Every structure is written in C-alpha cells, then in structure tokens.
TIKOLLUM-555960 format. One record per residue (C-alpha): residue in three letters; residue number from 1; x, y, z. Coordinates in pm, whole numbers, always signed. Layout:
REM TIKOLLUM-555960
@rest=ALA nr=NUM X=X Y=Y Z=Z .
...
END
This chain:
REM TIKOLLUM-555960
@rest=MET nr=1 X=+12559 Y=+11026 Z=+10046 .
@rest=LYS nr=2 X=+12804 Y=+10750 Z=+9954 .
@rest=ASN nr=3 X=+12859 Y=+10668 Z=+9586 .
@rest=PHE nr=4 X=+12906 Y=+10291 Z=+9548 .
@rest=GLN nr=5 X=+12910 Y=+10285 Z=+9167 .
@rest=PRO nr=6 X=+13288 Y=+10325 Z=+9117 .
@rest=LEU nr=7 X=+13372 Y=+10050 Z=+9367 .
@rest=ASN nr=8 X=+13103 Y=+9823 Z=+9221 .
@rest=ARG nr=9 X=+13249 Y=+9867 Z=+8873 .
@rest=ASP nr=10 X=+13607 Y=+9816 Z=+8992 .
@rest=VAL nr=11 X=+13513 Y=+9496 Z=+9175 .
@rest=LEU nr=12 X=+13334 Y=+9346 Z=+8873 .
@rest=PHE nr=13 X=+13609 Y=+9431 Z=+8627 .
@rest=GLY nr=14 X=+13904 Y=+9324 Z=+8844 .
@rest=LYS nr=15 X=+14034 Y=+9666 Z=+8938 .
@rest=ALA nr=16 X=+13956 Y=+9671 Z=+9311 .
@rest=GLY nr=17 X=+14278 Y=+9512 Z=+9439 .
@rest=GLY nr=18 X=+14099 Y=+9245 Z=+9639 .
@rest=LYS nr=19 X=+13830 Y=+9471 Z=+9782 .
@rest=THR nr=20 X=+13466 Y=+9366 Z=+9765 .
@rest=ILE nr=21 X=+13126 Y=+9531 Z=+9794 .
@rest=PHE nr=22 X=+12829 Y=+9428 Z=+10007 .
@rest=GLN nr=23 X=+12491 Y=+9423 Z=+9832 .
@rest=PRO nr=24 X=+12219 Y=+9284 Z=+10060 .
@rest=ARG nr=25 X=+11895 Y=+9270 Z=+9869 .
@rest=ILE nr=26 X=+11630 Y=+9393 Z=+10113 .
@rest=ASP nr=27 X=+11346 Y=+9430 Z=+9863 .
@rest=CYS nr=28 X=+11132 Y=+9132 Z=+9971 .
@rest=TRP nr=29 X=+11178 Y=+9219 Z=+10338 .
@rest=TYR nr=30 X=+11075 Y=+9576 Z=+10263 .
@rest=ASP nr=31 X=+10780 Y=+9477 Z=+10043 .
@rest=ASP nr=32 X=+10642 Y=+9240 Z=+10307 .
@rest=ARG nr=33 X=+10628 Y=+9521 Z=+10558 .
@rest=ALA nr=34 X=+10471 Y=+9760 Z=+10312 .
@rest=TYR nr=35 X=+10203 Y=+9502 Z=+10226 .
@rest=ARG nr=36 X=+10123 Y=+9446 Z=+10595 .
@rest=ASN nr=37 X=+10131 Y=+9821 Z=+10658 .
@rest=GLU nr=38 X=+10390 Y=+9746 Z=+10923 .
@rest=PRO nr=39 X=+10631 Y=+10022 Z=+11031 .
@rest=LEU nr=40 X=+11002 Y=+9975 Z=+10979 .
@rest=PRO nr=41 X=+11218 Y=+9916 Z=+11287 .
@rest=ALA nr=42 X=+11308 Y=+10201 Z=+11519 .
@rest=GLY nr=43 X=+11541 Y=+10447 Z=+11354 .
@rest=TYR nr=44 X=+11419 Y=+10362 Z=+11006 .
@rest=GLU nr=45 X=+11051 Y=+10458 Z=+11030 .
@rest=GLY nr=46 X=+10898 Y=+10603 Z=+10714 .
@rest=MET nr=47 X=+11204 Y=+10547 Z=+10497 .
@rest=SER nr=48 X=+11173 Y=+10465 Z=+10130 .
@rest=ARG nr=49 X=+11362 Y=+10168 Z=+9991 .
@rest=LYS nr=50 X=+11638 Y=+10397 Z=+9864 .
@rest=GLU nr=51 X=+11659 Y=+10581 Z=+10196 .
@rest=LEU nr=52 X=+11692 Y=+10251 Z=+10381 .
@rest=TYR nr=53 X=+11989 Y=+10146 Z=+10169 .
@rest=GLU nr=54 X=+12144 Y=+10488 Z=+10229 .
@rest=ALA nr=55 X=+12084 Y=+10468 Z=+10604 .
@rest=LEU nr=56 X=+12239 Y=+10121 Z=+10622 .
@rest=GLN nr=57 X=+12531 Y=+10246 Z=+10407 .
@rest=VAL nr=58 X=+12521 Y=+9945 Z=+10177 .
@rest=SER nr=59 X=+12507 Y=+9901 Z=+9802 .
@rest=ALA nr=60 X=+12206 Y=+9775 Z=+9604 .
@rest=ARG nr=61 X=+12166 Y=+9537 Z=+9309 .
@rest=LEU nr=62 X=+12004 Y=+9781 Z=+9068 .
@rest=TYR nr=63 X=+11766 Y=+9569 Z=+8863 .
@rest=GLU nr=64 X=+11538 Y=+9870 Z=+8835 .
@rest=PHE nr=65 X=+11732 Y=+9935 Z=+8514 .
@rest=ASN nr=66 X=+11540 Y=+9648 Z=+8357 .
@rest=ALA nr=67 X=+11278 Y=+9909 Z=+8277 .
@rest=CYS nr=68 X=+11516 Y=+10044 Z=+8012 .
@rest=LEU nr=69 X=+11474 Y=+9738 Z=+7787 .
@rest=GLU nr=70 X=+11143 Y=+9767 Z=+7607 .
@rest=ARG nr=71 X=+10969 Y=+9502 Z=+7401 .
@rest=ARG nr=72 X=+10716 Y=+9584 Z=+7132 .
@rest=PHE nr=73 X=+10479 Y=+9332 Z=+6977 .
@rest=PRO nr=74 X=+10394 Y=+9367 Z=+6605 .
@rest=ASP nr=75 X=+10124 Y=+9613 Z=+6504 .
@rest=ASP nr=76 X=+9873 Y=+9338 Z=+6428 .
@rest=VAL nr=77 X=+9875 Y=+9225 Z=+6793 .
@rest=LYS nr=78 X=+9633 Y=+9358 Z=+7053 .
@rest=GLN nr=79 X=+9695 Y=+9336 Z=+7430 .
@rest=TYR nr=80 X=+9452 Y=+9408 Z=+7711 .
@rest=SER nr=81 X=+9350 Y=+9291 Z=+8057 .
@rest=ARG nr=82 X=+9040 Y=+9272 Z=+8270 .
@rest=ALA nr=83 X=+8969 Y=+9215 Z=+8638 .
@rest=LEU nr=84 X=+8778 Y=+8893 Z=+8700 .
@rest=ASN nr=85 X=+8727 Y=+8956 Z=+9071 .
@rest=GLU nr=86 X=+8904 Y=+9124 Z=+9363 .
@rest=ARG nr=87 X=+9205 Y=+8893 Z=+9340 .
@rest=GLN nr=88 X=+9219 Y=+8770 Z=+8981 .
@rest=THR nr=89 X=+9318 Y=+8946 Z=+8658 .
@rest=GLU nr=90 X=+9309 Y=+8803 Z=+8307 .
@rest=PHE nr=91 X=+9567 Y=+8915 Z=+8049 .
@rest=ILE nr=92 X=+9481 Y=+8863 Z=+7683 .
@rest=ILE nr=93 X=+9683 Y=+8883 Z=+7360 .
@rest=GLU nr=94 X=+9509 Y=+8869 Z=+7023 .
@rest=THR nr=95 X=+9721 Y=+8778 Z=+6718 .
@rest=PRO nr=96 X=+9659 Y=+8682 Z=+6353 .
@rest=LEU nr=97 X=+9713 Y=+8318 Z=+6458 .
@rest=GLY nr=98 X=+9465 Y=+8329 Z=+6743 .
@rest=THR nr=99 X=+9427 Y=+8444 Z=+7103 .
@rest=VAL nr=100 X=+9621 Y=+8345 Z=+7416 .
@rest=ASN nr=101 X=+9548 Y=+8438 Z=+7776 .
@rest=THR nr=102 X=+9671 Y=+8393 Z=+8130 .
@rest=ILE nr=103 X=+9503 Y=+8450 Z=+8467 .
@rest=TYR nr=104 X=+9700 Y=+8577 Z=+8768 .
@rest=SER nr=105 X=+9579 Y=+8558 Z=+9127 .
@rest=ARG nr=106 X=+9712 Y=+8793 Z=+9391 .
@rest=ASN nr=107 X=+9841 Y=+8642 Z=+9713 .
@rest=THR nr=108 X=+9672 Y=+8707 Z=+10045 .
@rest=SER nr=109 X=+9993 Y=+8717 Z=+10252 .
@rest=ASN nr=110 X=+10210 Y=+8947 Z=+10038 .
@rest=ALA nr=111 X=+10211 Y=+9163 Z=+9726 .
@rest=GLY nr=112 X=+10299 Y=+8876 Z=+9494 .
@rest=GLN nr=113 X=+10082 Y=+8704 Z=+9238 .
@rest=MET nr=114 X=+10087 Y=+8367 Z=+9064 .
@rest=PRO nr=115 X=+9933 Y=+8227 Z=+8746 .
@rest=THR nr=116 X=+9630 Y=+8005 Z=+8789 .
@rest=LYS nr=117 X=+9597 Y=+7968 Z=+8412 .
@rest=TRP nr=118 X=+9914 Y=+7965 Z=+8198 .
@rest=TRP nr=119 X=+9980 Y=+8135 Z=+7863 .
@rest=ILE nr=120 X=+10079 Y=+7809 Z=+7692 .
@rest=GLU nr=121 X=+9873 Y=+7493 Z=+7731 .
@rest=ASP nr=122 X=+9879 Y=+7321 Z=+7390 .
@rest=GLU nr=123 X=+10032 Y=+7315 Z=+7041 .
@rest=LYS nr=124 X=+9816 Y=+7605 Z=+6924 .
@rest=ASP nr=125 X=+9945 Y=+7825 Z=+7204 .
@rest=LEU nr=126 X=+10303 Y=+7728 Z=+7117 .
@rest=ALA nr=127 X=+10250 Y=+7844 Z=+6759 .
@rest=ILE nr=128 X=+10100 Y=+8175 Z=+6868 .
@rest=TRP nr=129 X=+10384 Y=+8247 Z=+7108 .
@rest=GLY nr=130 X=+10635 Y=+8147 Z=+6843 .
@rest=TYR nr=131 X=+10485 Y=+8417 Z=+6622 .
@rest=LEU nr=132 X=+10511 Y=+8670 Z=+6905 .
@rest=GLU nr=133 X=+10873 Y=+8583 Z=+6983 .
@rest=GLU nr=134 X=+10993 Y=+8606 Z=+6623 .
@rest=ASN nr=135 X=+10806 Y=+8926 Z=+6546 .
@rest=SER nr=136 X=+10877 Y=+9127 Z=+6861 .
@rest=GLU nr=137 X=+11116 Y=+9422 Z=+6846 .
@rest=TYR nr=138 X=+11335 Y=+9555 Z=+7126 .
@rest=SER nr=139 X=+11464 Y=+9901 Z=+7210 .
@rest=PHE nr=140 X=+11655 Y=+10075 Z=+7486 .
@rest=ASN nr=141 X=+11505 Y=+10378 Z=+7658 .
@rest=MET nr=142 X=+11784 Y=+10625 Z=+7735 .
@rest=ASP nr=143 X=+11548 Y=+10863 Z=+7913 .
@rest=THR nr=144 X=+11463 Y=+10591 Z=+8165 .
@rest=TYR nr=145 X=+11832 Y=+10505 Z=+8200 .
@rest=ASN nr=146 X=+11931 Y=+10865 Z=+8271 .
@rest=ARG nr=147 X=+11646 Y=+10911 Z=+8519 .
@rest=LEU nr=148 X=+11743 Y=+10597 Z=+8713 .
@rest=GLN nr=149 X=+12110 Y=+10694 Z=+8712 .
@rest=GLN nr=150 X=+12016 Y=+11024 Z=+8870 .
@rest=GLU nr=151 X=+11778 Y=+10869 Z=+9124 .
@rest=ILE nr=152 X=+11962 Y=+10556 Z=+9242 .
@rest=GLY nr=153 X=+12288 Y=+10528 Z=+9047 .
@rest=HIS nr=154 X=+12493 Y=+10608 Z=+9358 .
@rest=LEU nr=155 X=+12381 Y=+10278 Z=+9514 .
@rest=GLY nr=156 X=+12563 Y=+10059 Z=+9260 .
@rest=ILE nr=157 X=+12628 Y=+9981 Z=+8896 .
@rest=PRO nr=158 X=+12329 Y=+9978 Z=+8658 .
@rest=THR nr=159 X=+12224 Y=+9616 Z=+8609 .
@rest=MET nr=160 X=+11958 Y=+9436 Z=+8408 .
@rest=PHE nr=161 X=+11840 Y=+9076 Z=+8375 .
@rest=LEU nr=162 X=+11743 Y=+8918 Z=+8045 .
@rest=PRO nr=163 X=+11439 Y=+8705 Z=+7966 .
@rest=ARG nr=164 X=+11485 Y=+8336 Z=+8049 .
@rest=PRO nr=165 X=+11575 Y=+8082 Z=+7778 .
@rest=ASN nr=166 X=+11362 Y=+7782 Z=+7668 .
@rest=PHE nr=167 X=+11284 Y=+7553 Z=+7961 .
@rest=GLN nr=168 X=+11320 Y=+7816 Z=+8233 .
@rest=HIS nr=169 X=+11092 Y=+8048 Z=+8036 .
@rest=MET nr=170 X=+10834 Y=+7770 Z=+8006 .
@rest=PHE nr=171 X=+10854 Y=+7668 Z=+8372 .
@rest=ILE nr=172 X=+10828 Y=+8014 Z=+8526 .
@rest=GLU nr=173 X=+10662 Y=+8246 Z=+8276 .
@rest=ALA nr=174 X=+10460 Y=+8060 Z=+8016 .
@rest=CYS nr=175 X=+10354 Y=+7706 Z=+8096 .
@rest=GLY nr=176 X=+10438 Y=+7576 Z=+8442 .
@rest=VAL nr=177 X=+10657 Y=+7278 Z=+8525 .
@rest=GLU nr=178 X=+10407 Y=+6994 Z=+8491 .
@rest=ASN nr=179 X=+10250 Y=+7129 Z=+8172 .
@rest=THR nr=180 X=+10592 Y=+7179 Z=+8013 .
@rest=TYR nr=181 X=+10692 Y=+6818 Z=+8065 .
@rest=TYR nr=182 X=+10359 Y=+6699 Z=+7926 .
@rest=LEU nr=183 X=+10420 Y=+6909 Z=+7614 .
@rest=GLN nr=184 X=+10771 Y=+6770 Z=+7583 .
@rest=ALA nr=185 X=+10628 Y=+6417 Z=+7591 .
@rest=ASP nr=186 X=+10321 Y=+6476 Z=+7375 .
@rest=SER nr=187 X=+10437 Y=+6745 Z=+7130 .
@rest=PRO nr=188 X=+10819 Y=+6733 Z=+7116 .
@rest=ASP nr=189 X=+10852 Y=+6870 Z=+6762 .
@rest=GLU nr=190 X=+10624 Y=+7165 Z=+6831 .
@rest=LEU nr=191 X=+10808 Y=+7243 Z=+7154 .
@rest=GLU nr=192 X=+11145 Y=+7231 Z=+6976 .
@rest=ALA nr=193 X=+11011 Y=+7463 Z=+6706 .
@rest=TYR nr=194 X=+10898 Y=+7708 Z=+6973 .
@rest=PHE nr=195 X=+11235 Y=+7697 Z=+7146 .
@rest=ALA nr=196 X=+11401 Y=+7780 Z=+6813 .
@rest=ALA nr=197 X=+11166 Y=+8074 Z=+6755 .
@rest=HIS nr=198 X=+11222 Y=+8192 Z=+7110 .
@rest=SER nr=199 X=+11598 Y=+8184 Z=+7058 .
@rest=ARG nr=200 X=+11577 Y=+8375 Z=+6729 .
@rest=GLY nr=201 X=+11367 Y=+8640 Z=+6898 .
@rest=HIS nr=202 X=+11631 Y=+8675 Z=+7168 .
@rest=ASP nr=203 X=+11897 Y=+8733 Z=+6900 .
@rest=LYS nr=204 X=+11732 Y=+9068 Z=+6827 .
@rest=MET nr=205 X=+11720 Y=+9148 Z=+7197 .
@rest=LEU nr=206 X=+12090 Y=+9068 Z=+7238 .
@rest=LYS nr=207 X=+12188 Y=+9321 Z=+6972 .
@rest=VAL nr=208 X=+12005 Y=+9596 Z=+7162 .
@rest=VAL nr=209 X=+12155 Y=+9492 Z=+7496 .
@rest=ALA nr=210 X=+12505 Y=+9474 Z=+7348 .
@rest=ASP nr=211 X=+12476 Y=+9833 Z=+7227 .
@rest=CYS nr=212 X=+12328 Y=+9974 Z=+7550 .
@rest=PRO nr=213 X=+12533 Y=+10150 Z=+7822 .
@rest=ILE nr=214 X=+12449 Y=+9895 Z=+8097 .
@rest=GLU nr=215 X=+12766 Y=+9702 Z=+8176 .
@rest=CYS nr=216 X=+12635 Y=+9434 Z=+8413 .
@rest=ILE nr=217 X=+12398 Y=+9177 Z=+8260 .
@rest=ASN nr=218 X=+12220 Y=+8901 Z=+8449 .
@rest=TYR nr=219 X=+12032 Y=+8594 Z=+8331 .
@rest=GLY nr=220 X=+11749 Y=+8578 Z=+8584 .
@rest=ASP nr=221 X=+11703 Y=+8204 Z=+8542 .
@rest=ASN nr=222 X=+11623 Y=+8087 Z=+8900 .
@rest=LEU nr=223 X=+11777 Y=+7746 Z=+8831 .
@rest=HIS nr=224 X=+11697 Y=+7446 Z=+9051 .
@rest=CYS nr=225 X=+11814 Y=+7088 Z=+8992 .
@rest=GLY nr=226 X=+11493 Y=+6949 Z=+9136 .
@rest=ILE nr=227 X=+11298 Y=+7099 Z=+8845 .
@rest=LEU nr=228 X=+11548 Y=+7108 Z=+8558 .
@rest=PRO nr=229 X=+11772 Y=+6798 Z=+8558 .
@rest=PRO nr=230 X=+12137 Y=+6858 Z=+8468 .
@rest=TYR nr=231 X=+12112 Y=+6669 Z=+8137 .
@rest=LEU nr=232 X=+11847 Y=+6917 Z=+8014 .
@rest=PHE nr=233 X=+12053 Y=+7206 Z=+8147 .
@rest=GLU nr=234 X=+12347 Y=+7081 Z=+7941 .
@rest=LYS nr=235 X=+12140 Y=+7024 Z=+7625 .
@rest=TYR nr=236 X=+11923 Y=+7336 Z=+7627 .
@rest=ILE nr=237 X=+12044 Y=+7610 Z=+7865 .
@rest=ILE nr=238 X=+12421 Y=+7601 Z=+7813 .
@rest=PRO nr=239 X=+12401 Y=+7656 Z=+7433 .
@rest=GLU nr=240 X=+12192 Y=+7969 Z=+7494 .
@rest=TYR nr=241 X=+12442 Y=+8089 Z=+7754 .
@rest=GLN nr=242 X=+12728 Y=+8035 Z=+7511 .
@rest=LYS nr=243 X=+12550 Y=+8218 Z=+7229 .
@rest=ARG nr=244 X=+12469 Y=+8510 Z=+7459 .
@rest=GLY nr=245 X=+12821 Y=+8516 Z=+7594 .
@rest=GLU nr=246 X=+12977 Y=+8552 Z=+7250 .
@rest=VAL nr=247 X=+12764 Y=+8857 Z=+7176 .
@rest=LEU nr=248 X=+12779 Y=+9027 Z=+7514 .
@rest=HIS nr=249 X=+13146 Y=+8968 Z=+7587 .
@rest=LYS nr=250 X=+13238 Y=+9133 Z=+7257 .
@rest=ALA nr=251 X=+13052 Y=+9436 Z=+7390 .
@rest=GLY nr=252 X=+13251 Y=+9432 Z=+7716 .
@rest=LYS nr=253 X=+12965 Y=+9326 Z=+7944 .
@rest=PHE nr=254 X=+13001 Y=+9148 Z=+8277 .
@rest=ILE nr=255 X=+12766 Y=+8847 Z=+8258 .
@rest=HIS nr=256 X=+12625 Y=+8646 Z=+8545 .
@rest=SER nr=257 X=+12331 Y=+8411 Z=+8598 .
@rest=HIS nr=258 X=+12094 Y=+8355 Z=+8890 .
@rest=TRP nr=259 X=+12117 Y=+8001 Z=+9033 .
@rest=ASP nr=260 X=+11915 Y=+8012 Z=+9353 .
@rest=GLY nr=261 X=+11784 Y=+7658 Z=+9404 .
@rest=ASP nr=262 X=+11964 Y=+7331 Z=+9469 .
@rest=VAL nr=263 X=+12256 Y=+7354 Z=+9226 .
@rest=ALA nr=264 X=+12500 Y=+7075 Z=+9313 .
@rest=GLY nr=265 X=+12419 Y=+6906 Z=+8982 .
@rest=PHE nr=266 X=+12486 Y=+7224 Z=+8784 .
@rest=LEU nr=267 X=+12816 Y=+7329 Z=+8940 .
@rest=PRO nr=268 X=+13032 Y=+7090 Z=+8732 .
@rest=TYR nr=269 X=+12913 Y=+7280 Z=+8423 .
@rest=ALA nr=270 X=+12990 Y=+7628 Z=+8559 .
@rest=LYS nr=271 X=+13307 Y=+7684 Z=+8357 .
@rest=THR nr=272 X=+13139 Y=+7587 Z=+8027 .
@rest=CYS nr=273 X=+12866 Y=+7853 Z=+8046 .
@rest=HIS nr=274 X=+13061 Y=+8162 Z=+7928 .
@rest=LEU nr=275 X=+12968 Y=+8336 Z=+8253 .
@rest=ASP nr=276 X=+13178 Y=+8587 Z=+8445 .
@rest=GLY nr=277 X=+12985 Y=+8525 Z=+8766 .
@rest=ILE nr=278 X=+12705 Y=+8326 Z=+8922 .
@rest=GLU nr=279 X=+12451 Y=+8494 Z=+9146 .
@rest=ALA nr=280 X=+12272 Y=+8353 Z=+9452 .
@rest=ILE nr=281 X=+12434 Y=+8010 Z=+9488 .
@rest=THR nr=282 X=+12309 Y=+7924 Z=+9837 .
@rest=PRO nr=283 X=+12540 Y=+7736 Z=+10075 .
@rest=LYS nr=284 X=+12451 Y=+7521 Z=+10370 .
@rest=PRO nr=285 X=+12276 Y=+7538 Z=+10614 .
@rest=GLN nr=286 X=+12018 Y=+7653 Z=+10357 .
@rest=GLY nr=287 X=+12129 Y=+7525 Z=+10017 .
@rest=ASP nr=288 X=+12269 Y=+7191 Z=+9903 .
@rest=VAL nr=289 X=+12639 Y=+7285 Z=+9866 .
@rest=THR nr=290 X=+12921 Y=+7397 Z=+10092 .
@rest=VAL nr=291 X=+13126 Y=+7712 Z=+10043 .
@rest=GLU nr=292 X=+13423 Y=+7490 Z=+9959 .
@rest=GLN nr=293 X=+13224 Y=+7316 Z=+9684 .
@rest=MET nr=294 X=+13127 Y=+7654 Z=+9545 .
@rest=LYS nr=295 X=+13491 Y=+7761 Z=+9530 .
@rest=GLU nr=296 X=+13599 Y=+7434 Z=+9370 .
@rest=ALA nr=297 X=+13338 Y=+7475 Z=+9094 .
@rest=LEU nr=298 X=+13403 Y=+7844 Z=+9024 .
@rest=GLY nr=299 X=+13779 Y=+7824 Z=+9062 .
@rest=ASP nr=300 X=+13971 Y=+8146 Z=+9007 .
@rest=GLU nr=301 X=+13783 Y=+8232 Z=+8688 .
@rest=ILE nr=302 X=+13422 Y=+8292 Z=+8793 .
@rest=TYR nr=303 X=+13291 Y=+8549 Z=+9039 .
@rest=LEU nr=304 X=+13058 Y=+8459 Z=+9321 .
@rest=ILE nr=305 X=+12774 Y=+8709 Z=+9347 .
@rest=ASP nr=306 X=+12610 Y=+8687 Z=+9694 .
@rest=GLY nr=307 X=+12706 Y=+8368 Z=+9883 .
@rest=LEU nr=308 X=+12570 Y=+8427 Z=+10234 .
@rest=ALA nr=309 X=+12286 Y=+8191 Z=+10328 .
@rest=ALA nr=310 X=+11976 Y=+8406 Z=+10381 .
@rest=VAL nr=311 X=+11868 Y=+8215 Z=+10693 .
@rest=LEU nr=312 X=+12178 Y=+8339 Z=+10876 .
@rest=PHE nr=313 X=+12025 Y=+8688 Z=+10883 .
@rest=SER nr=314 X=+11742 Y=+8554 Z=+11101 .
@rest=ASP nr=315 X=+11778 Y=+8550 Z=+11477 .
@rest=ILE nr=316 X=+11703 Y=+8177 Z=+11461 .
@rest=TYR nr=317 X=+12073 Y=+8122 Z=+11385 .
@rest=PRO nr=318 X=+12365 Y=+8236 Z=+11603 .
@rest=ILE nr=319 X=+12540 Y=+8552 Z=+11488 .
@rest=GLU nr=320 X=+12869 Y=+8363 Z=+11498 .
@rest=MET nr=321 X=+12754 Y=+8143 Z=+11210 .
@rest=LEU nr=322 X=+12696 Y=+8452 Z=+10997 .
@rest=LYS nr=323 X=+13035 Y=+8595 Z=+11089 .
@rest=GLU nr=324 X=+13210 Y=+8266 Z=+11015 .
@rest=GLN nr=325 X=+13052 Y=+8231 Z=+10672 .
@rest=THR nr=326 X=+13130 Y=+8594 Z=+10589 .
@rest=THR nr=327 X=+13497 Y=+8545 Z=+10681 .
@rest=GLN nr=328 X=+13512 Y=+8221 Z=+10484 .
@rest=LEU nr=329 X=+13370 Y=+8385 Z=+10170 .
@rest=LEU nr=330 X=+13595 Y=+8690 Z=+10195 .
@rest=ASN nr=331 X=+13904 Y=+8472 Z=+10212 .
@rest=LEU nr=332 X=+13814 Y=+8201 Z=+9961 .
@rest=PHE nr=333 X=+13678 Y=+8437 Z=+9697 .
@rest=GLU nr=334 X=+13919 Y=+8726 Z=+9740 .
@rest=GLY nr=335 X=+13923 Y=+8935 Z=+9423 .
@rest=GLN nr=336 X=+13620 Y=+8759 Z=+9273 .
@rest=LEU nr=337 X=+13336 Y=+8838 Z=+9510 .
@rest=VAL nr=338 X=+13034 Y=+9065 Z=+9525 .
@rest=LEU nr=339 X=+12912 Y=+8976 Z=+9871 .
@rest=GLY nr=340 X=+12538 Y=+8951 Z=+9920 .
@rest=ILE nr=341 X=+12254 Y=+8737 Z=+10046 .
@rest=SER nr=342 X=+12160 Y=+8416 Z=+9870 .
@rest=ASP nr=343 X=+11888 Y=+8486 Z=+9772 .
@rest=GLU nr=344 X=+11716 Y=+8772 Z=+9959 .
@rest=PHE nr=345 X=+11716 Y=+8924 Z=+10306 .
@rest=PRO nr=346 X=+11446 Y=+8708 Z=+10475 .
@rest=SER nr=347 X=+11117 Y=+8843 Z=+10600 .
@rest=ASP nr=348 X=+11223 Y=+8776 Z=+10960 .
@rest=GLY nr=349 X=+11571 Y=+8916 Z=+10902 .
@rest=ASN nr=350 X=+11738 Y=+9147 Z=+11153 .
@rest=LEU nr=351 X=+11880 Y=+9471 Z=+11008 .
@rest=GLU nr=352 X=+12150 Y=+9467 Z=+11274 .
@rest=ARG nr=353 X=+12296 Y=+9161 Z=+11102 .
@rest=ILE nr=354 X=+12330 Y=+9356 Z=+10779 .
@rest=LYS nr=355 X=+12528 Y=+9617 Z=+10969 .
@rest=ILE nr=356 X=+12754 Y=+9348 Z=+11116 .
@rest=VAL nr=357 X=+12845 Y=+9217 Z=+10769 .
@rest=ARG nr=358 X=+12880 Y=+9572 Z=+10638 .
@rest=ASP nr=359 X=+13137 Y=+9649 Z=+10907 .
@rest=MET nr=360 X=+13326 Y=+9327 Z=+10836 .
@rest=VAL nr=361 X=+13346 Y=+9420 Z=+10467 .
@rest=GLU nr=362 X=+13463 Y=+9772 Z=+10549 .
@rest=ASP nr=363 X=+13738 Y=+9626 Z=+10772 .
@rest=TRP nr=364 X=+13835 Y=+9386 Z=+10493 .
@rest=ASN nr=365 X=+13852 Y=+9663 Z=+10234 .
@rest=ALA nr=366 X=+14058 Y=+9884 Z=+10464 .
@rest=LYS nr=367 X=+14331 Y=+9617 Z=+10457 .
@rest=HIS nr=368 X=+14342 Y=+9608 Z=+10076 .
END
C-alpha cells in the first residue's frame, strides 16, 4: 500500500525537486454511483472509496480531517431538527435573542440537498446569527485526527477547509445570493455589523487551527465572478484572507483557497491574498481562463492545486486533449503544482483517463 503523505508534504513545502503529485477527487463520481446503487466498473466492483484510491494508485485530497475542527454554541442555545416529509428536514436553533431555522430538501437525482428556506432572511436573523458567531467556541479533536491518520493518512497530507468569510458565507450557507443582495441594499448597517461579528468569531477559530497539527489549510470559498463581482472580492474577501494569512503563516501552514467558478476577474488579485496556492481554477474548454493566463496570474510564487478541466475526463473529449493539458501544466507549473481535477472527476468520467494521467505524472517524477 503506497504512502503518498511524504511526497504530498514535500511538494507543498518545496522539497520535491520539481516532482508533483496527482490527486484526482473521485468523491462525487463515487457518490453518484452509490446513490443509484450502480456497481463500479469491472475490476473495481464492491470497493470502498479508500480502496478505489488505493487500486488506482493515486493520492487523495483528505478533507475528511475537517471533522477534527469542532464548533460549540453557547450553553444557552438549543439545536434540534425534525423531518417535515420524506424529502425535507427543518433545522432549528433557539437562542436568547430568538429562534432561526432553515429547511433543506434532498435531491431526487443524487445524495445532495439544498436549502429551500435560508437561515438568514431579515435584520432579526442577522442579529441572532451575530450572537452565535461571537459566542461560539472551537476545539480540535485529536482522537479524530489520530483515527483518520491511521485509516487514510497514507493517501495524502491531512487537510481541512475553513468556514467561508462574509459574502461567500451568506451566498452559500446562510442567506442565498438574491436575499444577500437585498439585505445589502435594504439593511447595509446591519449586514456590516454581522460581517464584523462573523470575523471576530473566526478569530477564535484561527487560534485553534494555528495550534493544530494539520499543515494544509484550505478556504473552501467556491468563488465565482458571476456571483461575487471583483470589487466586492477586493473590499470584503481579501482583507479576511490577509488576516488569516498572518495568523496561519506564523504557524507554518500551507494555505490555499478554492476558486472553482469563472475567475478571470479575480486572477489579477491573486498575489495580494496571502495565499500559497489556489485550488480548482478551471481552464478552457470548461472554465473562462487559459492555462497561460493561470500561470501569468500565479507567477512563480503561488501553487496551482488541480488545473485539469474536469470535462477532459469524459469520453466526450479526445484523450489527446487531456494529455496535452497535462503536459502543459507539468511544464508551466514545475515545482509549484499539485495536479488534480478542476473541480471534481465528472459523473460520466472514465477511470482509464485517471490512470493515463497517473502514468504521465509517474514518468515526470522519474525524471526529477
């Protein structure tokens, strides 16, 4: 059983001599098949997720370690949930300032779920969540860390992603895109106050993360220019990145953020974000930037994490396109690359294409 953790660490911290590591994230592809009760392809039948990575002889992005970071609401807060019907569940939080709730509906085509009623809808909800953010406490569970190291640590370096800052938190977790912009227009002072409380709450989280043994930290922000315009990114997101970077870099962490939408408008800011790497920038023919534009923006200072357009792992596209993009990335980002799929191995992806890239990376590493 191959141990990828030493190579993964050497690559991230500049000790691999130009070698890279291939980390194709197959989780969505795997989950889709599990949901449909569909067998894995011939030769892989009945394998667990871990066993599939081992059989393919590739590394994994180990965000399972997120379970180590635990958040605790204050003692005067009560949380519970209830099923509304076969597909919908309501989650409720009672606080001294009032009650907030959200309703999630499970999808019919996969194991995912989406909110049909958001946590934050008005000024009252903002105040309640501000109370929760400022009064939450964070801790790191070493028992969980040690268990995960034993179970999957050989597949890569332990990695965790942090809660999203301000606008991204509102868009994805708390309020939704349209509702957030209505609040910004109708209740700007209350929204700013909530952002400040949210940031102060994250200060406590950062202290715990800085002291924990996990070396690779991600900001799972899922940025997209079509939702968050660059001027708001510059005003709101970058200051949070810079504050986080000062704390986490002092602790020796490798920091990267997840930019998986259209990002051409964000790339000019890349070097101001206090990031060591950027994850999931998606090149053409899928995303809105070329590999050359990615290299120009990241320069020789910032790592590219992933970089291969996910659609190239589908049989819809010629294998030669995948090989060409792999070669281009290996050469342009030599010494600053964790090769992977931007963003995930697609549901119609062909496992043979993962093996093709794996072999190309092994040949590359053999020459370094």
